[in-house]
N, C-alpha and C positions, 0 to 999 in steps of 0.2 A: 643312571640309577642313583648315583650319589647325589645328583642335583635334585632329583625328585624327593629323595629322603630328606635333604636339607630343607627343601620348600615345605614338605609335609610338617616337619618339626616347627618351622617358623610360623606357618599359618595355624598350627594347632595351639601354639603359644598365644598368638594374637586373639584367637577365638576362645581361649580358656575362660573359665568362670572368673569373675572379678576377684573373688577371694584368693584363688590360686595365683592370679596375676600379682596381687598384693604381696603374697609370700615370696614369689620369685624375685620381684623387684627389691624387696627387703633384703633378700639373700645377696643379690648383686651389690646392693649398697654396702652390706657388711664386708664383702670381699674387697670392694673398692676402698673402703675406709681403712681396712687392715693394711693395704699397700701404702696409704698415706703416711701412717706412722713409721713404716720402714724406710721408704724412699725420702721422706722429709728429714728423718734423722741422719741418713747418709749425706744428704746435701748440706745440712746445717753443720756438719763436722768440717766443712770446707769454706763456707761463706757466712757472712753476717746475716742476721735475721732480716734486716731491711732489704738486702740484696736478694735474699731468698724469696721474700714476699713479692718483690717487683717482678721477678721472672716467673715464679710459680703461678701467680694470678694473672700475669700477662699472657702466658700460654693458655691458661684456663679460659680467658676471654676469647682467645682465638678459636679454641675448640667449640665453645658455646655459641659464639656468633655464627660460625660456620654451620653448626647444626640448626640454629634458628632460621637462617636464610635458606638452607637446603630443604628443610621440612616445611617451610612456609609459615611456621608458627610465629615468626616475628610480627606478622600482621595482627595477631591477637592483642598486641600491645596498644593498638588503636582503640580497642574496646574498653580499656581500663577507665573506670570512673574515678571521681575524686577520692572516694573512700578507699578504693583499691590502691591508689597511689600513696595515700597516707600509710596504709598497711605495709606497702613495700618499703617505705622509708623506715618504719619502725623495725620491721624484720631485718632489713639490711644493716641497720646500726647494731642491732643485737647480735646478729650472726658474725658481723665483722669483729666485734669485740670478743665474742666467744672463740673465733678462729685465731685471733692474735694471741690471746692468753693461752690457748692450747699449744701453739707453736713455741711460745716462750717456755712452756713446761717441757716440751719435747727437747728443746735445746739445752735445758738445765739438767734433766734426768737422763742418766746414762742409757738405760734400756727403754726403748719405746713401748715395749709390752707393758711396763709398769704404768705408763701414762694411759694406755688403753684400758687397763683394768680399773684404774682410778676413775676413768670417764664413766664407769658403770654407776657412779653416784647420781648421774642425771635423772634416772627414774624416780629417785627419792624426792628430788625437787619438783618433778612433774606431779607426783602424788600429793605433796604438801600444797602446791599451788592449786591443784584441783579441789582440795578440801576447803581452802581459804577463799578462793575467788569464784569457783563454780559450785560451791556448797555440796561437793560430793561427799558421800558417806565413807567412813574409814572402817575397815574390818581387821580382825586379828591376823588374818593371813598376810595382809599387806604389812602389818606391824612386824611380823616375824621376818618378812623379807627385808624390811628396812634395817632391822637389827643385824641380820646376816651380812648385808651389803656394807654397813658401816664397820662391822667387825673385820671383814675382809680388807677394807680400805686401810684400816689401822695397821693390820699385819703387813700389808704391802709397803706402807710408807714409814713404818717404825724403824728408826736407826739404831736403837739400843743405847743412845746417849742419855746421860743423866740430866743434862742442861735442857730446860724447857725450850730454849731457842733452837736447839739442834735435835730435838726429839723426833721430828719428822723430816724426811728427805727434802732437800732443796727442790723447789718447783712444785711441791704438793699444793700449795696455796693457789697457784695459777690455774691448775686444772680444776680446783673447786670453783673458782670464779667462772671458768669456762663452762662447766656443767650447769651452774646456776643460770647463766645468760642463755645457754642453749635450751634449757627447759622452758624458759619464758617464750622463746621463739617458737618452740614446738607447739605449745598451747595456742598461741596466736595463729600460727600457720594452719593448724588442724581445723580451727573454727572457721577459716575462710578459704581453705584449699580448693574447694569446688568452684570458686569464682575466678581463680587465677591459674593459668596454665603452669604446670611444674617447671617448664623450661624458662618461663619468665622469672619465677622465684629463684631459680638457679643462677641465672645471669645477673639478677639484681644483687645477690650476695657477692658474687665475684666482682662486679663493677665497683662496689663499695671498697672491697679489699684492695683491688688494683689501684684505685684512685688514692687510697690512704698510703699504700706502699710507694707510689710514684711521688707523692708530696714529700715523704720522708727521704727518698733517694735524692731529691733536689735540694731540700733544706739541709740535710746532713752531708751532702756532697760525697756520696759513695760512688765508687767506680762501677762502670757497666761490665768490666772485664771480670769473668769468673772462670775457674777451672773447667775443663771439658767434662770431667767425670761428674762434677756438681750439676752441670747443665743437663747431662744425660738423666741423672736421677730426678731432676726437677721436671723434665719433659714427661717422663714415664709417670711420675707421681701426680702431675697436674692433670693428666688424662684420667687416671684412676680416681683421683680425689675430687677436686672442685667440680669437675664435669660429670663423670659417671656416677659418683656417689651422691652428689647433690640431686641430679636428675632422677636417679632411681629411688632415693629416699622420699622426695616429694611425690613421685608417682605412686609409690607404695601407700602413702597416706590417703590417696584418692580411693583406694579399694579396701583397705583394712584399717582397723583401729590402731592408734598410736601405741597402745599397750602391746599389741601383737608384734609390731615392728621392733619394739624394744627387746622382746624376748629373743628374737633372732639376732639383733645387733649386739646383744650382750656377749655373744660368743666370739666377737671379733678378736678379743685378747688372745685366744688360742691360736688364731691364724697369725697374729703379730708375733707370738712367741716363735713359731716355726720360721717366719720370715726373718726375724732378728738373728736366729741361729744360722740359717742358710746364707743370708746376704750380708749380715754385719758381723757374724761370728760372736754374738753376745748371747749369753745364757742367763736367764733370771736366777736369782737365788732361790733356794728351796722354799723359804718363808714367803717370798713374793708369789711363787706359783700357787702355793696353798691359799694365800690370801686372794689371789686372782680368781681361783676356782670358787671360793666362797662368795665373792662378789657376783659371779655369774649365777650361782644358785640363788642368791638373794634377789637379783633382778627378776629371775624367772618366777620366784615365789610372789614377789610384788605384783607382777603383771597377771599371774594366774589368779591372784586374789581379786583383782579388778574385773577380770573376765567372769569369774564365778559370781561376783556380786551383780553384774549386769544381767546374767542369766536368771538370777533369782528374782530380779525386778520384773523381768519379762514373764 
């Protein structure tokens, strides 16, 4: 009976409407990414960023390659044309840079939930790029959302110091760079996502990051030996993050608009708060929680503004 029930749920999911699939994959991506912030912070407390990257993306390569071979999707790589390969190179470099700067931020900022909340600035860049490059129209609802998100980000990162140098928390600049690069990648990936299988996009990103980390491991002569607890956190995080999150996020973009995935992913900070408390014993400051909630509301307002505008055009 249990087997029949499980099979029924599985096939119901497979046969679900495309939009429902998109939302489900976006939610899976959100949960996976929430775990990335928690487990990566735990690992980075014990190992250097370069050692972390080598093992994190090394395991991610293992999971992704295993999936590609098992599913048979590795054969789709043979169908890639020259334009698709160029696209993969561009996306790979952008997402490699975005991931590196994000992990630098996580290593510098004490609470991973703060980094997650600040990452909600990504939709602002996506909106602005859409206006500049895609000639999309801008409406007042989106403007309100941008103001709210920026206000929340300021509240999160404000230290209370009088010095201009120390007015914002260390590591804030890195997450801004990461959000900027990721937004460019999202726009490019969305424009071509139907031509490249999500699993290929996922392993493409991981391959760049693993190669980059391996080069640094060799040139900087870092030891392969790391604590067992760090290795455990890396294994769990690499399954949830580079593999499940990447695959689910790209798959979601096949079924729903990027703006709708952004709304769901904006809530990841709340999951990170819970994870940071339970697993790391870290509680955000009151102002950081308030600012984080404001950024979530801001992202939702931005994306609702986009959806409302598209409906009016139809």
